[in-house]
N, C-alpha and C positions, 0 to 999 in steps of 0.2 A: 504493500500500500504506500502511496505517496503522501508526504506530509500535508500537501495541499488538500487532500481528500479527508483528512482527519476531522470528524465531526462529533464523536462521542467519547468522552473522557471520564474515567472514574478515579477519584482520589480517596484513598483510605487513610484516615488519620486527620481529624478535624481540629488539630491544634493550630498554633501560629503559622507553622510552615505549610501544613496541608491547606489551610484556608487561603493563604496567600497564593499558593500554586494554583488552586482551583480558580481563583479570581483572574489569574493571567490567561487561562484558557477560556473562561467565560467572556473576557474582554474581546476576544477575537471571534465570538459567536458560536463557540462549541457548546454542545449539550453536556453540561458537567454535573456529575453526581458526586457530592461530597458527603462521606459518612465517617463516623468513628468506628473503631474495630468491633464494637459490640452491637451495631445496628444490623439491618437486613442486608447481609453481604450478597446473597444470591440475587436479589433484585437489582443491586447496584452493579453487579458484574454482567447482568444480562445485556447482550448486544454491544458491549463496550469494545472500542478499538484500541484504546490505550489505558492501562491501569497503572497509576503511580501510588506506591505505598509510602506513607510519611508518618509512621508510628515511631516511638522512641527506640533508641539503639539497643536492641536485644536480639541476638542472633537466633535464639530458639523461637522467639515470637515471630520474627520475620520469616523463618523457614516454615513455620506452621501456617502462617497467612498465605505464603506463596503456594504451598501445597493446596490450600483451598482455592486460591485464585485460579490455579491450573485446571481444577475441576469445574469451576463455575463460569469462567470466561470463555468466549468463543475461541476455538482452536487457533485462529489467526491473530488473536489479540497480542500486543506487545505488553510485557509485564516489566515494570521498572521500579527500582527502589531509590528513594531519596537519601539513602544512608550516606553519612559523612565519612565513612571509612571502613565499614565491615565488608567482608569478602563477597563480591558478586557471584563468584564461582560457587561458593558454598550455598548461597541463597538460591541460585539457579538449580542446584542439584536436588532441591526439594520438589522440582517440577519435572514433567516429561517433555518440556519445550525449552531447554537451556539456550537454544539458538535465538529464542525470542525474549530472553531476559537480559537486562543491562542495568547499569546505574544511571541515575539522572539527578545529580546532586545540585539543588538550588541553594543559594546563600541567603541568609537572613539580613534584612527583610526581602523576601522573594519578589515583591512587587516593585522593588527599587534596584537591587543589585543585579547587574547584567550577567555575571558569570554563572554558567551551568556546566558541571563536569559530567560528561557522558563517558561511562566506564564500561569497557568490555570485560566480561568474564572469560574464562578459558574457552568456552564454547559459543559465546555470543557471535552471531553472524555479522559480517560486514554490512549487510543490508539493514539489519536491525540498528546497528550503530549509526549508519547514514540517515535512516529514518528519524531517529531521535535528534541527531544534529540538525536536520532540516526542520523538525518540529520546533526546536528551541529558537531557531532563526525566525520562524514564522511568528512566534510570540514576542519577537524583538529582543531576544537574549544574545549573549556572546558565548556560545558553547566552545568547549575544548574537548578533544578526543583523548581519553586516557587509554592507551593501548594495552596496558598490563594492569591486572587487578592487584593493587598493593594497599596496605593499611594507610588510611589518611588521604588517599588519592593524591592530588597535587596541591590544591589550595591549603588544606589543613597541614600538610607537611611543611609548607613554607611558613604558615602562621605559627605553628607550634615550635619551629626552630627559633623564631623571633621571641616567642613567649618564654622558652627555656632560658634564653640569654637574659631577657628582662628580669626573670625571677632570680637568676644567678647574681645579677648586678644589685638587685634590691637586697637579697639575703646577705651579701657581703658588705652592705652599707656604702656602696660606691656612689649612689645617688638616690634621691627620694622617688616615690612612685610618680609624683607629679613631674619631676624633672626627666625621668625615664620616658614617660609618655610624650613630653615636649620634645625630647630628642628625636622621637620618631615622627610626630605630626609636623614639626617645624623643619625637619631635615629630610631623611630618605623617604618618608611617607608621601611627601608631596611629589617626588619624582616617580615613585612606584606607580602612582595612579595613571601616569601617562606612558611610562617607558618599560617598567619591569626590570628585575635585577640583571638579566643577561644583556639587555640593550644598554643599560647604564654602564655595565662593565666594558662593552664595546666602545662607548663614547668616552669613557675615562681612560681607556688603554688597557689591553689585557696584560701587558707586561707589568703595569703598575699594580693591577689586581693580583697578579701572580706573586710579585714581590711582597705585598702585604700579607697574602695568604701564607707565605712561608714562615712568617714569625707569629701571625695572629691565630691561625687555625688551631695550633696546639694549646693555646690559652683560652679558647672558647669553652663554654659549658658543654659537658658531654654526659650529664647525668642520665642514667638509664631509668630512674624512677622520678616521680614528682618531687620537686625541691621542697625541703622541710617547711619553708614559709607558707607554701600553698596547702600542705597537709594540715598545718596548724590552723589556718584560717577556716578551712572546711570543718575541722573537728570542733571549732568554736561556734559553728553555725553561721559564720560570716561568709555567705554564699554570693555576695555581690548585690546587684540591684534587687533581686528577688527577695532578699531578706533585709534589705535596708542598709546593709553595710558589707564591704569586702575590703578592697584596698582603699576605697573611699566610703563615705557615708552618704546616704540618699534619703531625703524626705520624699513623701509622695509627690509634692509639688515640684521639687527639684528633678526627680526622675522623669516626670511628665515633660518638663522643659528640656531636659537633655535629649530625650528621644525625639521630640519635635524638632529640635535644632539639628540632630543627626540626620533626620530624614530630609529636612529642608536643604541642608548643605550637600548631602549626597545627590539630591535631585539637581541642584545647581551644577555640581561637578559633572553630572551626566550630560547636561546641556552643553557645557563647555567642551567636554571631550568629544561629543558627537560632531561638533563643529570643526574639530581637529582631525577627524578620521578621513 
């Protein structure tokens, strides 16, 4: 099936991500069914052409759901998971149609962030991957093709590499949380939005980056487990915005203002970047 012919989409998981994903397909005129995992799954799967799972990150749950999707959806339907890093190959193995199973990872908030990571499992067909890439383009996203099924895909591997170093700097008292964030937002973060790390290296000179790498790589954080400062915050119930405090403190009013500002600035970035493409 061609992406241009897609008209019926099912999204399973009615949380923040699922609702946002469903909205993107509804915006282009698709018949979208959005349900939580406990509602009438059989009715939601009937006649669907694309099913996207967006429940929380639990492999056993996802495999059980995909086993049910495989039985309830039309045999030609593509089944995709919004997982941010679990194995597509293992999820697909719960079905009898692994060629039609792939990852389709949207980023939060899905109605704003353009990146979608289309991930191939070991048996995902090229035609399935192309279909999902074309579907993402149809809804105005900027998809990337992840050719091999690896933990964290691409975006989260880059994001958590930065997070690990940020936690390392904070735990060693090198700089405050505010200053670490400023170092990113007022420095490399501005360039990353337009260029990405490899293009930046090209523009800066690969010889320069090689020379810096020779002395710096060995001193960067290489922790195999979450840094102690993160474990301590979670154990104290300081979970971030959802609990009112994490690295920072949040009142309901402040949190609402931060999210509104984030969305407003991201939308402005999008408009600027579109004009540069």
